[in-house]
C-alpha positions in Angstrom: 114.8 90.9 185.4 112.1 89.5 187.6 111.5 85.8 188.1 108.4 85.8 185.9 110.5 87.4 183.0 113.2 84.7 183.5 110.6 81.9 183.3 109.0 83.5 180.2 112.4 83.7 178.5 113.2 80.1 179.4 109.8 79.0 178.0 110.4 80.9 174.8 113.8 79.2 174.4 112.2 75.8 175.1 109.6 76.4 172.5 112.1 77.5 169.9 114.8 74.9 170.6 115.4 72.1 168.2 113.8 68.9 169.4 116.1 66.1 168.0 118.0 65.4 171.1 114.8 65.2 173.3 113.0 62.9 170.8 116.0 60.7 170.6 116.5 60.6 174.3 112.8 59.6 174.8 113.0 56.9 172.2 116.1 55.3 173.7 114.8 55.6 177.2 111.6 53.8 176.1 113.6 51.0 174.4 116.3 50.6 177.0 114.9 51.9 180.3 117.6 53.9 182.0 119.9 56.0 179.9 122.8 55.7 182.4 123.1 52.1 181.5 124.3 52.9 178.0 127.8 51.9 177.0 130.0 54.8 176.0 130.5 53.6 172.4 127.1 52.0 171.8 124.9 52.8 168.9 122.4 54.5 171.1 125.0 56.7 172.8 126.3 57.7 169.3 122.7 58.5 168.2 122.3 60.7 171.3 125.5 62.5 170.5 124.6 63.1 166.8 121.2 64.5 167.9 122.9 66.8 170.4 125.4 68.0 167.8 122.6 68.6 165.3 120.6 70.6 167.8 123.6 72.8 168.6 124.3 73.4 164.9 120.6 74.4 164.4 120.8 76.8 167.3 123.9 78.4 165.9 122.3 78.8 162.5 119.2 80.3 164.1 121.2 82.8 166.1 123.2 83.8 163.1 120.1 84.3 161.0 118.5 86.3 163.8 121.5 88.6 163.9 121.4 89.2 160.2 117.6 89.7 160.2 117.5 92.2 163.1 118.5 95.3 161.2 115.6 94.8 158.7 113.2 94.3 161.6 114.4 97.5 163.2 114.1 99.3 159.9 110.5 98.1 159.4 109.6 99.1 163.0 111.0 102.6 162.4 108.9 103.2 159.3 105.8 101.5 160.9 106.2 104.0 163.9 106.4 106.9 161.4 103.3 105.7 159.6 101.4 105.4 162.9 102.4 109.0 163.9 101.0 110.0 160.5 97.6 108.4 161.3 98.4 105.4 159.1 98.1 107.6 156.0 100.5 107.2 153.0 103.4 109.6 152.6 104.6 111.7 149.7 108.0 111.0 148.2 109.6 114.1 149.8 108.5 113.0 153.3 109.7 109.5 152.6 113.1 110.9 151.7 113.2 112.9 154.9 112.3 109.7 156.9 115.1 107.8 155.2 117.6 110.6 156.0 116.5 110.5 159.6 117.0 106.7 159.7 120.4 106.9 158.0 121.6 109.5 160.5 120.1 108.0 163.6 123.5 107.2 165.0 125.0 110.7 164.5 124.3 112.0 168.0 125.6 108.8 169.6 128.8 109.1 167.5 129.3 112.7 168.5 128.9 111.8 172.2 131.5 109.0 171.9 133.9 111.4 170.1 133.4 114.1 172.9 134.0 111.5 175.6 137.3 110.5 174.0 140.4 112.3 175.4 142.5 114.3 173.0 145.2 112.3 171.3 143.6 108.9 172.1 142.7 106.5 169.2 139.0 105.9 168.4 137.3 103.3 170.5 135.8 100.2 169.1 132.3 101.6 169.6 133.2 104.7 167.7 134.6 102.6 164.8 131.4 100.5 164.7 129.2 103.5 164.6 131.2 105.0 161.8 130.9 101.7 159.9 127.1 101.6 160.4 126.6 105.2 159.3 128.8 104.7 156.2 126.9 101.5 155.2 123.6 103.2 155.6 124.8 106.2 153.5 126.2 103.9 150.8 122.9 102.0 150.7 120.9 105.3 150.5 123.1 106.5 147.6 122.5 103.4 145.6 118.9 102.6 146.7 117.6 102.3 150.3 115.3 99.4 150.9 112.0 100.4 152.5 108.4 99.2 152.5 106.3 101.1 150.0 104.9 103.9 152.1 102.9 105.9 149.5 100.1 103.5 148.8 97.0 103.0 151.0 97.1 99.2 150.8 100.8 98.8 151.7 100.5 101.4 154.5 97.6 99.5 156.0 99.6 96.2 155.8 102.6 97.8 157.4 100.4 99.3 160.1 99.1 95.8 161.0 102.6 94.3 161.1 103.2 92.5 164.5 106.9 92.1 164.3 107.4 88.8 162.5 109.9 88.3 159.7 107.5 86.2 157.6 104.9 89.0 157.6 107.4 91.4 156.0 107.4 89.3 152.8 103.7 90.2 152.2 104.6 93.8 151.9 105.7 95.6 148.7 109.2 97.0 148.9 111.1 99.7 147.1 114.6 100.9 146.8 114.8 104.7 146.8 118.1 106.5 146.1 119.2 109.8 147.4 118.6 111.3 143.9 114.9 110.2 144.2 115.1 107.2 141.8 112.7 104.5 142.7 113.0 100.8 141.9 110.6 98.0 143.0 112.5 95.4 145.1 111.8 92.1 146.8 112.0 91.1 150.4 114.2 89.6 151.8 116.8 91.5 149.9 119.0 89.5 147.5 121.5 92.2 146.5 119.2 93.6 143.8 120.5 97.2 143.9 
């Protein structure tokens, strides 16, 4: 990673970081002058500590949320790319089913490579187990109803084509759950376990 990239990442973190600690530090410094003159158990030092703990808690929550949101962002990006390759034209249901199958089985090649790399008689690696779990979860979801943006209407296809990668924009799209048997059910985003 170049220096410019590192600076950019640091700036992004600074922009997205909670600001309680910094605001509290400035307020106390304005009132008291130097922060190093604070007594260990003073009210102001306790205020600083609470602000720091709050910021750390918010950062953990944000990281956890990002981790749970990431699969849905990747899913939307996959179908957006398929739509762009189709000239931003809506798909027929059969084509949508094929796209879902492609998405569900995207890890098959990687799983086969990991299996081949394993010596005979050795137990499965952690990576192999994780890939199996991912594939099984996607297959289970597809069987009961796979959540995807509506791809067969001109309006929703245009909206998905304009998506810039943000989570909030995905809520403006219409979503469906399509099962492996071809049953279709309108759904909401973010998913709330409505299948």
